[in-house]
Structure formats: structure tokens, C-alpha cells
C-alpha positions in Angstrom: 8.8 -7.7 -25.0 11.2 -5.0 -24.1 14.3 -4.5 -26.3 16.9 -7.0 -25.3 20.7 -6.3 -25.1 23.6 -8.0 -26.8 24.9 -11.3 -25.8 28.2 -9.5 -24.8 26.4 -7.7 -22.1 25.2 -10.9 -20.7 21.5 -10.6 -21.6 19.3 -12.3 -24.4 19.4 -11.0 -27.9 16.4 -10.6 -30.1 15.6 -13.5 -32.1 16.7 -11.9 -35.5 20.0 -11.2 -33.8 20.7 -14.8 -33.1 23.7 -16.4 -34.9 24.5 -19.8 -36.0 28.2 -19.2 -36.5 29.1 -22.8 -35.9 28.9 -24.4 -39.2 29.4 -27.9 -38.0 26.5 -27.8 -35.4 24.2 -25.0 -36.5 20.6 -25.3 -37.6 18.5 -22.7 -39.4 16.4 -21.0 -36.7 13.4 -19.1 -38.0 12.5 -15.8 -36.6 9.4 -16.0 -34.4 6.4 -14.1 -35.6 5.1 -11.2 -33.4 3.5 -12.5 -30.3 4.9 -16.0 -30.6 8.1 -15.3 -28.5 7.4 -15.8 -24.9 6.3 -12.4 -23.4 8.2 -10.8 -20.5 5.6 -9.9 -17.8 8.0 -7.8 -15.8 7.5 -9.8 -12.7 10.8 -10.5 -11.1 9.4 -12.8 -8.4 8.7 -16.4 -7.9 7.9 -18.4 -11.1 7.8 -15.3 -13.3 11.5 -14.6 -12.3 12.3 -18.4 -13.1 10.7 -18.0 -16.5 12.7 -14.8 -17.3 15.9 -16.6 -16.3 15.0 -19.6 -18.6 14.1 -17.4 -21.5 17.4 -15.4 -21.2 19.4 -18.6 -20.9 17.7 -20.0 -23.8 18.4 -16.9 -26.1 22.0 -16.7 -25.0 22.6 -20.2 -25.9 20.9 -20.0 -29.2 22.9 -17.0 -30.0 26.1 -19.2 -30.0 24.8 -22.1 -32.0 21.5 -24.0 -32.6 20.8 -26.6 -30.0 18.5 -29.6 -29.6 15.7 -29.2 -27.2 17.2 -31.8 -24.8 20.5 -29.8 -24.7 18.7 -26.6 -23.7 16.7 -28.5 -21.0 19.9 -30.0 -19.4 21.5 -26.4 -19.4 18.2 -24.9 -17.6 18.3 -27.6 -15.2 21.9 -27.2 -14.4 21.2 -23.5 -14.0 18.7 -24.2 -11.3 15.6 -23.6 -13.2 12.6 -25.7 -12.0 11.9 -28.7 -14.4 8.2 -27.7 -14.8 9.2 -24.1 -15.8 11.9 -25.3 -18.1 9.5 -27.4 -20.1 6.9 -24.8 -20.4 9.6 -22.2 -21.6 10.8 -24.6 -24.0 7.3 -25.6 -25.3 6.9 -21.9 -26.2 10.2 -21.6 -28.0 9.2 -24.9 -30.1 5.9 -23.3 -30.9 7.5 -20.1 -32.1 10.0 -22.2 -34.4 13.1 -21.2 -32.3 13.9 -24.7 -31.3 13.5 -27.4 -34.0 15.0 -30.8 -33.4 14.4 -31.9 -37.0 16.3 -29.1 -38.6 19.0 -29.1 -35.9 19.6 -32.9 -36.5 19.6 -32.4 -40.4 22.2 -29.5 -40.1 24.3 -31.4 -37.7 24.5 -34.4 -39.9 25.5 -32.4 -42.9 28.0 -30.3 -41.1 29.8 -33.0 -39.2 29.9 -35.4 -42.2 31.2 -32.6 -44.5 33.6 -31.1 -42.2 34.8 -34.0 -39.9 34.2 -36.8 -42.3 32.0 -38.8 -39.8 30.1 -41.8 -41.0 26.6 -42.6 -40.1 27.5 -44.8 -37.1 29.2 -41.8 -35.3 26.7 -39.5 -36.4 23.8 -41.6 -34.9 25.6 -41.7 -31.7 26.2 -38.0 -31.5 22.5 -37.3 -32.2 21.7 -39.7 -29.5 23.9 -37.8 -27.1 22.1 -34.7 -28.0 18.9 -36.2 -27.1 17.4 -36.5 -30.6 14.7 -39.0 -30.9 15.5 -42.1 -33.0 12.9 -41.4 -35.6 14.1 -37.8 -36.1 17.7 -39.0 -36.2 17.0 -41.7 -38.7 15.3 -39.0 -41.0 18.4 -36.7 -40.7 20.7 -39.5 -41.5 19.1 -39.9 -44.9 21.3 -36.7 -45.7 24.2 -39.2 -45.9 23.7 -42.1 -48.3 26.2 -44.8 -49.2 27.7 -43.0 -52.2 28.5 -40.0 -50.0 30.0 -42.2 -47.3 32.3 -43.8 -49.7 33.5 -40.7 -51.3 34.1 -39.2 -47.9 35.8 -42.3 -46.7 38.2 -42.2 -49.8 39.1 -38.8 -49.1 40.1 -39.5 -45.4 42.1 -42.6 -46.7 44.0 -40.7 -49.3 44.6 -37.7 -46.9 45.8 -40.1 -44.1 47.9 -42.2 -46.6 50.2 -39.3 -47.6 52.2 -39.6 -44.4 52.4 -43.5 -44.3 54.7 -44.2 -47.4 57.2 -46.0 -45.3 54.7 -48.0 -43.5 54.4 -51.8 -44.2 51.0 -52.5 -46.1 49.4 -54.8 -43.6 50.2 -52.1 -40.8 49.0 -49.4 -43.1 45.7 -51.2 -43.8 45.1 -51.8 -40.0 45.7 -48.2 -39.2 43.4 -46.8 -42.1 40.7 -49.3 -41.1 41.1 -48.2 -37.4 40.7 -44.7 -38.5 37.6 -45.2 -40.5 36.2 -47.4 -37.7 36.6 -44.6 -35.2 34.9 -42.1 -37.7 31.9 -44.3 -37.7 32.2 -46.1 -41.0 30.9 -49.7 -41.2 33.5 -52.7 -41.5 32.4 -53.6 -45.1 32.4 -50.3 -46.5 35.8 -49.4 -44.6 37.5 -52.6 -45.9 36.3 -52.1 -49.5 37.6 -48.4 -49.6 40.9 -49.1 -48.0 41.6 -52.1 -50.1 40.8 -50.3 -53.3 42.8 -47.4 -52.4 45.8 -49.5 -51.3 45.6 -51.7 -54.6 45.5 -48.4 -56.6 48.9 -47.7 -55.2 50.1 -51.3 -55.4 50.3 -51.5 -51.5 47.3 -53.8 -51.2 48.4 -56.5 -53.7 49.6 -58.9 -51.0 46.9 -58.4 -48.5 44.3 -61.1 -47.5 40.6 -60.7 -47.1 41.1 -62.2 -43.7 43.2 -59.3 -42.5 41.8 -57.6 -39.2 39.8 -54.6 -39.9 40.7 -52.6 -36.8 43.9 -51.2 -35.5 45.1 -53.0 -32.4 45.9 -51.1 -29.3 49.6 -50.3 -29.0 
């Protein structure tokens, strides 16, 4: 394949130039072995032109961050690439190791849990939106075990609590539980963490186990 130009010039980079600069959503993309990357026939008419457009689009998108196959397929279809051509081109990228849903999902889960503090519920929904199959998503979610969720939830609660010193204990609990719910943490885990953190500061001593676990709409 002829040497490609930089993303800044609007063309496709070589596989070894591709970046995964977005740490919250990047997955390691292995460099294709010689001959594995889809070849450029030089034909600029008909299906060959469509294939070249598809390849260039995929390279540009992967240079920004790793993406799932479904994300790339949606982008190609929006760009006017024929469905059959899009599927064929993506098959070649998968075979070359440049598109890997399992690696993408695992890195997505690690990054979003570490940087955004998302729980498994929210992570599962995000992977579904990315078009990751349920089995692949379930395997990736093993990266986040219960201990990890509890630790991250405590960090979120402590950080949020710093600005709530004047808030009445029951209102504080509802807000903290609502925050964890929106982050994708389960009810039981969220209540346990919030209750323990409030009790540690003597703010939860008067709270009942029957308190609502969500923050009502204002």
C-alpha cells in the first residue's frame, strides 16, 4: 500500500502511526502484519473507490481513538458507504487485528471505571450503546469486581461530601445515593457505602434503613 499522509492532511495514517490518545475509551490496537492490511488497488471507480473511502475513514477514526466494530460500521454507513462494502472492509480490519471488540471493551471498562467512577450498571449500558455483544461485555466487566466498585464508590462519596457539610443528614444521604445510582452502582452497594461513610462522620446515626435510596426530582 502506498505511503499514507497524516490525519491532519485529511488522509489515512499508517497503522503504526495510529494513536489511542483518549485514555477513557482507547483500546490497544496491534499493528497489522505486512499483507494483512487491506490493499489499495489504485482503482478509483465503482466498488474499489467505495472500498478506499471506507478504509481511509476507518484509519482516520482509529487514529483518534479505538472504536468498536459497530461504531465504525455506523460511521461508514452515515458516510454513504454501501453496507456490503462496509462489512467487507471491516472484516479485513478485524482479521488484521486493527479492530478488536474484546480489547476495546476491556479498555473501555478500565478507563471509564477509573476516570469517571462508573459502576458496572452504567458500564454495561455504555458497552451496549457501542454495539458490544453481551458475552463480550460480560467478560470485560469482570475487570470491575465488587471490591473495586466499593472502593471507587467510597471515593466518590467522600469527594461529594466535602461540599455538603451544611446539608441535613437525610437530604445528604438521598443526594449521595442518587449520585451513585446515576453512576451505575446497585442499590444495596450504594446504600451500604453511603451509610458507612455518613456514620463515620456521625451524620448517619439517625438514619433509618427505610430511607429512600434515590434523590427525588426537584
